[in-house]
Jmol script that loads the backbone (N, CA, C; Angstrom):
load data "model"
ATOM      1  N   MET A   1     -15.170  -2.874 -28.718  1.00  0.00           N
ATOM      2  CA  MET A   1     -16.069  -3.618 -27.869  1.00  0.00           C
ATOM      3  C   MET A   1     -16.880  -2.682 -26.977  1.00  0.00           C
ATOM      4  N   SER A   2     -16.222  -1.628 -26.483  1.00  0.00           N
ATOM      5  CA  SER A   2     -16.937  -0.730 -25.585  1.00  0.00           C
ATOM      6  C   SER A   2     -18.067  -0.001 -26.307  1.00  0.00           C
ATOM      7  N   ALA A   3     -17.902   0.290 -27.594  1.00  0.00           N
ATOM      8  CA  ALA A   3     -18.960   0.949 -28.359  1.00  0.00           C
ATOM      9  C   ALA A   3     -20.168   0.033 -28.508  1.00  0.00           C
ATOM     10  N   ALA A   4     -19.920  -1.271 -28.579  1.00  0.00           N
ATOM     11  CA  ALA A   4     -21.023  -2.219 -28.695  1.00  0.00           C
ATOM     12  C   ALA A   4     -21.812  -2.293 -27.384  1.00  0.00           C
ATOM     13  N   VAL A   5     -21.104  -2.164 -26.271  1.00  0.00           N
ATOM     14  CA  VAL A   5     -21.761  -2.231 -24.970  1.00  0.00           C
ATOM     15  C   VAL A   5     -22.548  -0.941 -24.722  1.00  0.00           C
ATOM     16  N   ARG A   6     -21.883   0.170 -24.907  1.00  0.00           N
ATOM     17  CA  ARG A   6     -22.524   1.474 -24.673  1.00  0.00           C
ATOM     18  C   ARG A   6     -21.667   2.540 -25.356  1.00  0.00           C
ATOM     19  N   PRO A   7     -22.230   3.321 -26.256  1.00  0.00           N
ATOM     20  CA  PRO A   7     -21.443   4.345 -26.951  1.00  0.00           C
ATOM     21  C   PRO A   7     -20.783   5.347 -26.003  1.00  0.00           C
ATOM     22  N   ALA A   8     -21.455   5.686 -24.933  1.00  0.00           N
ATOM     23  CA  ALA A   8     -20.873   6.628 -23.972  1.00  0.00           C
ATOM     24  C   ALA A   8     -19.622   6.043 -23.324  1.00  0.00           C
ATOM     25  N   LEU A   9     -19.581   4.748 -23.147  1.00  0.00           N
ATOM     26  CA  LEU A   9     -18.406   4.094 -22.587  1.00  0.00           C
ATOM     27  C   LEU A   9     -17.222   4.229 -23.527  1.00  0.00           C
ATOM     28  N   ALA A  10     -17.460   4.074 -24.807  1.00  0.00           N
ATOM     29  CA  ALA A  10     -16.388   4.238 -25.796  1.00  0.00           C
ATOM     30  C   ALA A  10     -15.845   5.660 -25.770  1.00  0.00           C
ATOM     31  N   ALA A  11     -16.722   6.641 -25.644  1.00  0.00           N
ATOM     32  CA  ALA A  11     -16.288   8.034 -25.577  1.00  0.00           C
ATOM     33  C   ALA A  11     -15.466   8.287 -24.313  1.00  0.00           C
ATOM     34  N   ALA A  12     -15.918   7.757 -23.201  1.00  0.00           N
ATOM     35  CA  ALA A  12     -15.190   7.934 -21.944  1.00  0.00           C
ATOM     36  C   ALA A  12     -13.811   7.292 -22.016  1.00  0.00           C
ATOM     37  N   LEU A  13     -13.721   6.105 -22.600  1.00  0.00           N
ATOM     38  CA  LEU A  13     -12.425   5.444 -22.745  1.00  0.00           C
ATOM     39  C   LEU A  13     -11.506   6.216 -23.682  1.00  0.00           C
ATOM     40  N   ALA A  14     -12.053   6.796 -24.728  1.00  0.00           N
ATOM     41  CA  ALA A  14     -11.245   7.589 -25.658  1.00  0.00           C
ATOM     42  C   ALA A  14     -10.687   8.833 -24.965  1.00  0.00           C
ATOM     43  N   VAL A  15     -11.527   9.513 -24.189  1.00  0.00           N
ATOM     44  CA  VAL A  15     -11.067  10.696 -23.459  1.00  0.00           C
ATOM     45  C   VAL A  15     -10.013  10.302 -22.433  1.00  0.00           C
ATOM     46  N   TYR A  16     -10.227   9.206 -21.733  1.00  0.00           N
ATOM     47  CA  TYR A  16      -9.252   8.722 -20.753  1.00  0.00           C
ATOM     48  C   TYR A  16      -7.919   8.423 -21.434  1.00  0.00           C
ATOM     49  N   ALA A  17      -7.959   7.763 -22.578  1.00  0.00           N
ATOM     50  CA  ALA A  17      -6.725   7.441 -23.304  1.00  0.00           C
ATOM     51  C   ALA A  17      -6.006   8.710 -23.755  1.00  0.00           C
ATOM     52  N   LEU A  18      -6.752   9.715 -24.206  1.00  0.00           N
ATOM     53  CA  LEU A  18      -6.137  10.978 -24.618  1.00  0.00           C
ATOM     54  C   LEU A  18      -5.469  11.698 -23.445  1.00  0.00           C
ATOM     55  N   ILE A  19      -6.158  11.754 -22.323  1.00  0.00           N
ATOM     56  CA  ILE A  19      -5.595  12.430 -21.152  1.00  0.00           C
ATOM     57  C   ILE A  19      -4.365  11.690 -20.641  1.00  0.00           C
ATOM     58  N   THR A  20      -4.449  10.386 -20.551  1.00  0.00           N
ATOM     59  CA  THR A  20      -3.320   9.595 -20.079  1.00  0.00           C
ATOM     60  C   THR A  20      -2.123   9.747 -21.017  1.00  0.00           C
ATOM     61  N   GLY A  21      -2.381   9.702 -22.318  1.00  0.00           N
ATOM     62  CA  GLY A  21      -1.306   9.873 -23.289  1.00  0.00           C
ATOM     63  C   GLY A  21      -0.679  11.251 -23.212  1.00  0.00           C
ATOM     64  N   ALA A  22      -1.502  12.278 -23.060  1.00  0.00           N
ATOM     65  CA  ALA A  22      -0.979  13.646 -22.956  1.00  0.00           C
ATOM     66  C   ALA A  22      -0.123  13.814 -21.707  1.00  0.00           C
ATOM     67  N   CYS A  23      -0.551  13.218 -20.600  1.00  0.00           N
ATOM     68  CA  CYS A  23       0.243  13.293 -19.374  1.00  0.00           C
ATOM     69  C   CYS A  23       1.561  12.560 -19.533  1.00  0.00           C
ATOM     70  N   SER A  24       1.534  11.421 -20.176  1.00  0.00           N
ATOM     71  CA  SER A  24       2.745  10.643 -20.382  1.00  0.00           C
ATOM     72  C   SER A  24       3.718  11.345 -21.319  1.00  0.00           C
ATOM     73  N   LEU A  25       3.192  12.068 -22.297  1.00  0.00           N
ATOM     74  CA  LEU A  25       4.047  12.734 -23.279  1.00  0.00           C
ATOM     75  C   LEU A  25       4.559  14.095 -22.815  1.00  0.00           C
ATOM     76  N   GLY A  26       4.134  14.574 -21.678  1.00  0.00           N
ATOM     77  CA  GLY A  26       4.713  15.811 -21.186  1.00  0.00           C
ATOM     78  C   GLY A  26       3.779  16.780 -20.514  1.00  0.00           C
ATOM     79  N   LEU A  27       2.489  16.533 -20.498  1.00  0.00           N
ATOM     80  CA  LEU A  27       1.572  17.468 -19.863  1.00  0.00           C
ATOM     81  C   LEU A  27       1.844  17.576 -18.366  1.00  0.00           C
ATOM     82  N   ARG A  28       2.387  16.529 -17.769  1.00  0.00           N
ATOM     83  CA  ARG A  28       2.676  16.580 -16.336  1.00  0.00           C
ATOM     84  C   ARG A  28       3.844  17.515 -16.024  1.00  0.00           C
ATOM     85  N   ARG A  29       4.562  17.955 -17.062  1.00  0.00           N
ATOM     86  CA  ARG A  29       5.663  18.893 -16.862  1.00  0.00           C
ATOM     87  C   ARG A  29       5.217  20.352 -16.953  1.00  0.00           C
ATOM     88  N   VAL A  30       3.930  20.572 -17.135  1.00  0.00           N
ATOM     89  CA  VAL A  30       3.385  21.924 -17.228  1.00  0.00           C
ATOM     90  C   VAL A  30       2.952  22.361 -15.833  1.00  0.00           C
ATOM     91  N   ALA A  31       3.492  23.514 -15.403  1.00  0.00           N
ATOM     92  CA  ALA A  31       3.146  24.028 -14.077  1.00  0.00           C
ATOM     93  C   ALA A  31       1.644  24.252 -13.991  1.00  0.00           C
ATOM     94  N   VAL A  32       1.095  24.147 -12.851  1.00  0.00           N
ATOM     95  CA  VAL A  32      -0.316  24.268 -12.494  1.00  0.00           C
ATOM     96  C   VAL A  32      -1.078  23.010 -12.930  1.00  0.00           C
ATOM     97  N   VAL A  33      -0.858  22.505 -14.132  1.00  0.00           N
ATOM     98  CA  VAL A  33      -1.462  21.224 -14.528  1.00  0.00           C
ATOM     99  C   VAL A  33      -0.903  20.137 -13.622  1.00  0.00           C
ATOM    100  N   ASP A  34       0.363  20.298 -13.248  1.00  0.00           N
ATOM    101  CA  ASP A  34       1.025  19.373 -12.336  1.00  0.00           C
ATOM    102  C   ASP A  34       0.296  19.314 -10.991  1.00  0.00           C
ATOM    103  N   LEU A  35      -0.182  20.455 -10.511  1.00  0.00           N
ATOM    104  CA  LEU A  35      -0.898  20.478  -9.230  1.00  0.00           C
ATOM    105  C   LEU A  35      -2.243  19.772  -9.331  1.00  0.00           C
ATOM    106  N   GLY A  36      -2.869  19.822 -10.480  1.00  0.00           N
ATOM    107  CA  GLY A  36      -4.161  19.170 -10.667  1.00  0.00           C
ATOM    108  C   GLY A  36      -4.038  17.732 -11.102  1.00  0.00           C
ATOM    109  N   GLY A  37      -2.875  17.173 -10.924  1.00  0.00           N
ATOM    110  CA  GLY A  37      -2.614  15.816 -11.394  1.00  0.00           C
ATOM    111  C   GLY A  37      -3.403  14.737 -10.707  1.00  0.00           C
ATOM    112  N   LEU A  38      -3.872  14.984  -9.509  1.00  0.00           N
ATOM    113  CA  LEU A  38      -4.698  13.990  -8.848  1.00  0.00           C
ATOM    114  C   LEU A  38      -6.077  14.011  -9.468  1.00  0.00           C
ATOM    115  N   ARG A  39      -6.520  12.868  -9.883  1.00  0.00           N
ATOM    116  CA  ARG A  39      -7.813  12.802 -10.561  1.00  0.00           C
ATOM    117  C   ARG A  39      -8.781  11.969  -9.744  1.00  0.00           C
ATOM    118  N   HIS A  40     -10.024  12.238  -9.955  1.00  0.00           N
ATOM    119  CA  HIS A  40     -11.074  11.479  -9.284  1.00  0.00           C
ATOM    120  C   HIS A  40     -12.016  10.939 -10.348  1.00  0.00           C
ATOM    121  N   PRO A  41     -12.748   9.888 -10.068  1.00  0.00           N
ATOM    122  CA  PRO A  41     -13.620   9.295 -11.068  1.00  0.00           C
ATOM    123  C   PRO A  41     -14.847  10.117 -11.405  1.00  0.00           C
ATOM    124  N   GLY A  42     -15.109  11.174 -10.699  1.00  0.00           N
ATOM    125  CA  GLY A  42     -16.262  12.003 -11.027  1.00  0.00           C
ATOM    126  C   GLY A  42     -17.490  11.603 -10.224  1.00  0.00           C
ATOM    127  N   PRO A  43     -18.637  12.242 -10.510  1.00  0.00           N
ATOM    128  CA  PRO A  43     -19.831  11.998  -9.702  1.00  0.00           C
ATOM    129  C   PRO A  43     -20.526  10.680 -10.020  1.00  0.00           C
ATOM    130  N   ARG A  44     -20.070   9.964 -11.008  1.00  0.00           N
ATOM    131  CA  ARG A  44     -20.706   8.686 -11.354  1.00  0.00           C
ATOM    132  C   ARG A  44     -19.740   7.545 -11.072  1.00  0.00           C
ATOM    133  N   GLY A  45     -20.254   6.465 -10.650  1.00  0.00           N
ATOM    134  CA  GLY A  45     -19.442   5.296 -10.344  1.00  0.00           C
ATOM    135  C   GLY A  45     -19.062   4.539 -11.603  1.00  0.00           C
ATOM    136  N   ARG A  46     -18.428   3.396 -11.426  1.00  0.00           N
ATOM    137  CA  ARG A  46     -17.979   2.597 -12.564  1.00  0.00           C
ATOM    138  C   ARG A  46     -19.135   2.094 -13.417  1.00  0.00           C
ATOM    139  N   SER A  47     -20.272   1.848 -12.811  1.00  0.00           N
ATOM    140  CA  SER A  47     -21.406   1.310 -13.561  1.00  0.00           C
ATOM    141  C   SER A  47     -22.175   2.395 -14.292  1.00  0.00           C
ATOM    142  N   GLY A  48     -21.814   3.662 -14.079  1.00  0.00           N
ATOM    143  CA  GLY A  48     -22.512   4.753 -14.735  1.00  0.00           C
ATOM    144  C   GLY A  48     -23.681   5.278 -13.933  1.00  0.00           C
ATOM    145  N   HIS A  49     -23.967   4.650 -12.805  1.00  0.00           N
ATOM    146  CA  HIS A  49     -25.059   5.109 -11.959  1.00  0.00           C
ATOM    147  C   HIS A  49     -24.551   6.197 -11.022  1.00  0.00           C
ATOM    148  N   ARG A  50     -25.430   7.072 -10.698  1.00  0.00           N
ATOM    149  CA  ARG A  50     -25.059   8.161  -9.807  1.00  0.00           C
ATOM    150  C   ARG A  50     -24.716   7.614  -8.428  1.00  0.00           C
ATOM    151  N   ARG A  51     -23.646   8.117  -7.867  1.00  0.00           N
ATOM    152  CA  ARG A  51     -23.236   7.687  -6.536  1.00  0.00           C
ATOM    153  C   ARG A  51     -24.069   8.381  -5.477  1.00  0.00           C
ATOM    154  N   ALA A  52     -24.232   7.688  -4.388  1.00  0.00           N
ATOM    155  CA  ALA A  52     -24.887   8.326  -3.249  1.00  0.00           C
ATOM    156  C   ALA A  52     -23.879   9.255  -2.595  1.00  0.00           C
ATOM    157  N   GLY A  53     -24.320  10.389  -2.166  1.00  0.00           N
ATOM    158  CA  GLY A  53     -23.421  11.328  -1.510  1.00  0.00           C
ATOM    159  C   GLY A  53     -23.609  12.722  -2.065  1.00  0.00           C
ATOM    160  N   SER A  54     -23.049  13.635  -1.361  1.00  0.00           N
ATOM    161  CA  SER A  54     -23.201  15.035  -1.700  1.00  0.00           C
ATOM    162  C   SER A  54     -22.097  15.497  -2.651  1.00  0.00           C
ATOM    163  N   PRO A  55     -22.427  16.396  -3.583  1.00  0.00           N
ATOM    164  CA  PRO A  55     -21.366  16.970  -4.416  1.00  0.00           C
ATOM    165  C   PRO A  55     -20.392  17.794  -3.577  1.00  0.00           C
ATOM    166  N   TRP A  56     -20.835  18.249  -2.403  1.00  0.00           N
ATOM    167  CA  TRP A  56     -19.940  18.990  -1.523  1.00  0.00           C
ATOM    168  C   TRP A  56     -18.806  18.101  -1.028  1.00  0.00           C
ATOM    169  N   LEU A  57     -19.077  16.826  -0.851  1.00  0.00           N
ATOM    170  CA  LEU A  57     -18.028  15.904  -0.437  1.00  0.00           C
ATOM    171  C   LEU A  57     -16.930  15.847  -1.496  1.00  0.00           C
ATOM    172  N   LEU A  58     -17.314  15.822  -2.749  1.00  0.00           N
ATOM    173  CA  LEU A  58     -16.347  15.814  -3.849  1.00  0.00           C
ATOM    174  C   LEU A  58     -15.513  17.093  -3.835  1.00  0.00           C
ATOM    175  N   ILE A  59     -16.140  18.220  -3.575  1.00  0.00           N
ATOM    176  CA  ILE A  59     -15.425  19.501  -3.519  1.00  0.00           C
ATOM    177  C   ILE A  59     -14.414  19.498  -2.377  1.00  0.00           C
ATOM    178  N   VAL A  60     -14.849  19.045  -1.203  1.00  0.00           N
ATOM    179  CA  VAL A  60     -13.959  19.025  -0.041  1.00  0.00           C
ATOM    180  C   VAL A  60     -12.769  18.095  -0.283  1.00  0.00           C
ATOM    181  N   VAL A  61     -13.034  16.917  -0.792  1.00  0.00           N
ATOM    182  CA  VAL A  61     -11.953  15.963  -1.042  1.00  0.00           C
ATOM    183  C   VAL A  61     -10.996  16.485  -2.113  1.00  0.00           C
ATOM    184  N   SER A  62     -11.530  17.110  -3.153  1.00  0.00           N
ATOM    185  CA  SER A  62     -10.677  17.648  -4.214  1.00  0.00           C
ATOM    186  C   SER A  62      -9.766  18.752  -3.696  1.00  0.00           C
ATOM    187  N   PHE A  63     -10.310  19.674  -2.907  1.00  0.00           N
ATOM    188  CA  PHE A  63      -9.480  20.760  -2.383  1.00  0.00           C
ATOM    189  C   PHE A  63      -8.521  20.265  -1.307  1.00  0.00           C
ATOM    190  N   ALA A  64      -8.906  19.254  -0.558  1.00  0.00           N
ATOM    191  CA  ALA A  64      -7.972  18.664   0.408  1.00  0.00           C
ATOM    192  C   ALA A  64      -6.807  18.010  -0.324  1.00  0.00           C
ATOM    193  N   ALA A  65      -7.088  17.358  -1.434  1.00  0.00           N
ATOM    194  CA  ALA A  65      -6.022  16.756  -2.237  1.00  0.00           C
ATOM    195  C   ALA A  65      -5.121  17.833  -2.834  1.00  0.00           C
ATOM    196  N   LEU A  66      -5.714  18.927  -3.310  1.00  0.00           N
ATOM    197  CA  LEU A  66      -4.919  20.037  -3.839  1.00  0.00           C
ATOM    198  C   LEU A  66      -4.023  20.619  -2.746  1.00  0.00           C
ATOM    199  N   PHE A  67      -4.548  20.743  -1.535  1.00  0.00           N
ATOM    200  CA  PHE A  67      -3.756  21.222  -0.409  1.00  0.00           C
ATOM    201  C   PHE A  67      -2.539  20.325  -0.178  1.00  0.00           C
ATOM    202  N   MET A  68      -2.761  19.026  -0.217  1.00  0.00           N
ATOM    203  CA  MET A  68      -1.664  18.088   0.022  1.00  0.00           C
ATOM    204  C   MET A  68      -0.626  18.143  -1.102  1.00  0.00           C
ATOM    205  N   VAL A  69      -1.073  18.222  -2.345  1.00  0.00           N
ATOM    206  CA  VAL A  69      -0.136  18.257  -3.473  1.00  0.00           C
ATOM    207  C   VAL A  69       0.671  19.552  -3.457  1.00  0.00           C
ATOM    208  N   ALA A  70       0.002  20.678  -3.242  1.00  0.00           N
ATOM    209  CA  ALA A  70       0.714  21.960  -3.198  1.00  0.00           C
ATOM    210  C   ALA A  70       1.687  21.987  -2.014  1.00  0.00           C
ATOM    211  N   GLY A  71       1.287  21.425  -0.887  1.00  0.00           N
ATOM    212  CA  GLY A  71       2.187  21.349   0.262  1.00  0.00           C
ATOM    213  C   GLY A  71       3.410  20.505  -0.023  1.00  0.00           C
ATOM    214  N   LYS A  72       3.220  19.410  -0.738  1.00  0.00           N
ATOM    215  CA  LYS A  72       4.356  18.566  -1.091  1.00  0.00           C
ATOM    216  C   LYS A  72       5.286  19.276  -2.060  1.00  0.00           C
ATOM    217  N   ARG A  73       4.721  19.980  -3.046  1.00  0.00           N
ATOM    218  CA  ARG A  73       5.566  20.737  -3.982  1.00  0.00           C
ATOM    219  C   ARG A  73       6.332  21.832  -3.248  1.00  0.00           C
ATOM    220  N   TYR A  74       5.665  22.495  -2.298  1.00  0.00           N
ATOM    221  CA  TYR A  74       6.334  23.531  -1.508  1.00  0.00           C
ATOM    222  C   TYR A  74       7.487  22.926  -0.713  1.00  0.00           C
ATOM    223  N   HIS A  75       7.234  21.810  -0.067  1.00  0.00           N
ATOM    224  CA  HIS A  75       8.278  21.133   0.702  1.00  0.00           C
ATOM    225  C   HIS A  75       9.442  20.750  -0.202  1.00  0.00           C
ATOM    226  N   ASP A  76       9.152  20.176  -1.348  1.00  0.00           N
ATOM    227  CA  ASP A  76      10.216  19.799  -2.285  1.00  0.00           C
ATOM    228  C   ASP A  76      11.007  21.018  -2.734  1.00  0.00           C
ATOM    229  N   LEU A  77      10.321  22.108  -3.013  1.00  0.00           N
ATOM    230  CA  LEU A  77      10.985  23.327  -3.465  1.00  0.00           C
ATOM    231  C   LEU A  77      11.909  23.878  -2.390  1.00  0.00           C
ATOM    232  N   VAL A  78      11.438  23.911  -1.150  1.00  0.00           N
ATOM    233  CA  VAL A  78      12.246  24.453  -0.054  1.00  0.00           C
ATOM    234  C   VAL A  78      13.404  23.517   0.291  1.00  0.00           C
ATOM    235  N   GLN A  79      13.144  22.216   0.356  1.00  0.00           N
ATOM    236  CA  GLN A  79      14.174  21.263   0.751  1.00  0.00           C
ATOM    237  C   GLN A  79      15.242  21.053  -0.316  1.00  0.00           C
ATOM    238  N   LEU A  80      14.828  20.955  -1.571  1.00  0.00           N
ATOM    239  CA  LEU A  80      15.773  20.634  -2.644  1.00  0.00           C
ATOM    240  C   LEU A  80      16.421  21.865  -3.264  1.00  0.00           C
ATOM    241  N   GLY A  81      15.777  23.011  -3.137  1.00  0.00           N
ATOM    242  CA  GLY A  81      16.341  24.241  -3.687  1.00  0.00           C
ATOM    243  C   GLY A  81      16.497  24.155  -5.198  1.00  0.00           C
ATOM    244  N   PRO A  82      17.597  24.720  -5.728  1.00  0.00           N
ATOM    245  CA  PRO A  82      17.804  24.719  -7.181  1.00  0.00           C
ATOM    246  C   PRO A  82      17.931  23.309  -7.786  1.00  0.00           C
ATOM    247  N   GLN A  83      18.378  22.346  -7.004  1.00  0.00           N
ATOM    248  CA  GLN A  83      18.511  20.981  -7.513  1.00  0.00           C
ATOM    249  C   GLN A  83      17.161  20.297  -7.686  1.00  0.00           C
ATOM    250  N   GLY A  84      16.113  20.887  -7.160  1.00  0.00           N
ATOM    251  CA  GLY A  84      14.788  20.290  -7.254  1.00  0.00           C
ATOM    252  C   GLY A  84      14.283  20.155  -8.673  1.00  0.00           C
ATOM    253  N   ARG A  85      14.791  20.995  -9.557  1.00  0.00           N
ATOM    254  CA  ARG A  85      14.335  20.928 -10.953  1.00  0.00           C
ATOM    255  C   ARG A  85      14.722  19.603 -11.601  1.00  0.00           C
ATOM    256  N   ARG A  86      15.802  19.014 -11.132  1.00  0.00           N
ATOM    257  CA  ARG A  86      16.178  17.695 -11.663  1.00  0.00           C
ATOM    258  C   ARG A  86      15.166  16.634 -11.267  1.00  0.00           C
ATOM    259  N   ALA A  87      14.599  16.776 -10.072  1.00  0.00           N
ATOM    260  CA  ALA A  87      13.615  15.809  -9.590  1.00  0.00           C
ATOM    261  C   ALA A  87      12.258  16.016 -10.250  1.00  0.00           C
ATOM    262  N   ARG A  88      11.871  17.287 -10.442  1.00  0.00           N
ATOM    263  CA  ARG A  88      10.569  17.610 -11.030  1.00  0.00           C
ATOM    264  C   ARG A  88      10.715  18.920 -11.781  1.00  0.00           C
ATOM    265  N   VAL A  89      10.480  18.876 -13.077  1.00  0.00           N
ATOM    266  CA  VAL A  89      10.690  20.035 -13.941  1.00  0.00           C
ATOM    267  C   VAL A  89       9.895  21.249 -13.476  1.00  0.00           C
ATOM    268  N   THR A  90       8.680  21.051 -13.016  1.00  0.00           N
ATOM    269  CA  THR A  90       7.822  22.181 -12.648  1.00  0.00           C
ATOM    270  C   THR A  90       8.320  22.925 -11.410  1.00  0.00           C
ATOM    271  N   LEU A  91       9.212  22.346 -10.635  1.00  0.00           N
ATOM    272  CA  LEU A  91       9.730  23.056  -9.470  1.00  0.00           C
ATOM    273  C   LEU A  91      10.525  24.291  -9.877  1.00  0.00           C
ATOM    274  N   GLY A  92      11.011  24.321 -11.096  1.00  0.00           N
ATOM    275  CA  GLY A  92      11.710  25.497 -11.584  1.00  0.00           C
ATOM    276  C   GLY A  92      10.773  26.645 -11.907  1.00  0.00           C
ATOM    277  N   VAL A  93       9.476  26.375 -12.006  1.00  0.00           N
ATOM    278  CA  VAL A  93       8.490  27.399 -12.361  1.00  0.00           C
ATOM    279  C   VAL A  93       7.816  27.978 -11.126  1.00  0.00           C
ATOM    280  N   TYR A  94       7.548  27.154 -10.137  1.00  0.00           N
ATOM    281  CA  TYR A  94       6.836  27.600  -8.947  1.00  0.00           C
ATOM    282  C   TYR A  94       7.714  28.491  -8.079  1.00  0.00           C
ATOM    283  N   THR A  95       7.073  29.410  -7.384  1.00  0.00           N
ATOM    284  CA  THR A  95       7.757  30.191  -6.354  1.00  0.00           C
ATOM    285  C   THR A  95       7.183  29.771  -5.007  1.00  0.00           C
ATOM    286  N   PRO A  96       7.958  29.916  -3.945  1.00  0.00           N
ATOM    287  CA  PRO A  96       7.422  29.551  -2.629  1.00  0.00           C
ATOM    288  C   PRO A  96       6.152  30.319  -2.268  1.00  0.00           C
ATOM    289  N   SER A  97       6.092  31.600  -2.627  1.00  0.00           N
ATOM    290  CA  SER A  97       4.895  32.382  -2.280  1.00  0.00           C
ATOM    291  C   SER A  97       3.667  31.887  -3.034  1.00  0.00           C
ATOM    292  N   TYR A  98       3.827  31.469  -4.292  1.00  0.00           N
ATOM    293  CA  TYR A  98       2.690  30.946  -5.048  1.00  0.00           C
ATOM    294  C   TYR A  98       2.172  29.656  -4.419  1.00  0.00           C
ATOM    295  N   LEU A  99       3.071  28.755  -4.075  1.00  0.00           N
ATOM    296  CA  LEU A  99       2.650  27.483  -3.485  1.00  0.00           C
ATOM    297  C   LEU A  99       2.034  27.685  -2.103  1.00  0.00           C
ATOM    298  N   ARG A 100       2.539  28.660  -1.332  1.00  0.00           N
ATOM    299  CA  ARG A 100       1.899  28.968  -0.041  1.00  0.00           C
ATOM    300  C   ARG A 100       0.485  29.498  -0.259  1.00  0.00           C
ATOM    301  N   PHE A 101       0.308  30.333  -1.297  1.00  0.00           N
ATOM    302  CA  PHE A 101      -1.020  30.859  -1.611  1.00  0.00           C
ATOM    303  C   PHE A 101      -1.977  29.728  -1.979  1.00  0.00           C
ATOM    304  N   VAL A 102      -1.531  28.793  -2.824  1.00  0.00           N
ATOM    305  CA  VAL A 102      -2.381  27.668  -3.226  1.00  0.00           C
ATOM    306  C   VAL A 102      -2.732  26.829  -2.002  1.00  0.00           C
ATOM    307  N   CYS A 103      -1.764  26.593  -1.123  1.00  0.00           N
ATOM    308  CA  CYS A 103      -2.031  25.834   0.105  1.00  0.00           C
ATOM    309  C   CYS A 103      -3.076  26.544   0.964  1.00  0.00           C
ATOM    310  N   ALA A 104      -2.923  27.843   1.139  1.00  0.00           N
ATOM    311  CA  ALA A 104      -3.848  28.605   1.977  1.00  0.00           C
ATOM    312  C   ALA A 104      -5.253  28.609   1.363  1.00  0.00           C
ATOM    313  N   LEU A 105      -5.334  28.805   0.055  1.00  0.00           N
ATOM    314  CA  LEU A 105      -6.629  28.819  -0.608  1.00  0.00           C
ATOM    315  C   LEU A 105      -7.320  27.458  -0.521  1.00  0.00           C
ATOM    316  N   ALA A 106      -6.557  26.395  -0.799  1.00  0.00           N
ATOM    317  CA  ALA A 106      -7.135  25.050  -0.744  1.00  0.00           C
ATOM    318  C   ALA A 106      -7.563  24.699   0.672  1.00  0.00           C
ATOM    319  N   ALA A 107      -6.768  25.097   1.660  1.00  0.00           N
ATOM    320  CA  ALA A 107      -7.139  24.826   3.050  1.00  0.00           C
ATOM    321  C   ALA A 107      -8.410  25.588   3.436  1.00  0.00           C
ATOM    322  N   ALA A 108      -8.501  26.843   3.006  1.00  0.00           N
ATOM    323  CA  ALA A 108      -9.680  27.641   3.330  1.00  0.00           C
ATOM    324  C   ALA A 108     -10.941  27.047   2.718  1.00  0.00           C
ATOM    325  N   VAL A 109     -10.873  26.650   1.452  1.00  0.00           N
ATOM    326  CA  VAL A 109     -12.054  26.059   0.801  1.00  0.00           C
ATOM    327  C   VAL A 109     -12.409  24.735   1.474  1.00  0.00           C
ATOM    328  N   THR A 110     -11.420  23.945   1.813  1.00  0.00           N
ATOM    329  CA  THR A 110     -11.685  22.669   2.481  1.00  0.00           C
ATOM    330  C   THR A 110     -12.383  22.884   3.814  1.00  0.00           C
ATOM    331  N   ILE A 111     -11.916  23.857   4.588  1.00  0.00           N
ATOM    332  CA  ILE A 111     -12.505  24.119   5.897  1.00  0.00           C
ATOM    333  C   ILE A 111     -13.906  24.693   5.780  1.00  0.00           C
ATOM    334  N   ILE A 112     -14.077  25.623   4.837  1.00  0.00           N
ATOM    335  CA  ILE A 112     -15.394  26.244   4.661  1.00  0.00           C
ATOM    336  C   ILE A 112     -16.385  25.206   4.187  1.00  0.00           C
TER     337      ILE A 112
END
end "model"
wireframe off; spacefill off
backbone 0.3
color backbone group
């Protein structure tokens, strides 16, 4: 049905289904991909029309979200220790220094 409405819509739905399926089947267990797990709809709205607003706003919001996710992973890693891997597989891959670096970088980009 989506191809009948607009071919680009069918392509977007196919890509969405592939990404969602890959995440469900295990992509969310891959370190670093796990940090980028928060997704945004992109620069176009649901109707396909360009949204009003600056692309800089999208950059700031994306890096602020990355800061929050990396901070949460860091907190989980420090609080749960070795048992954290049972809660989230990727916690066994991250090091505290790496997550602090990601937090610092994301915070710096957000502020700048």
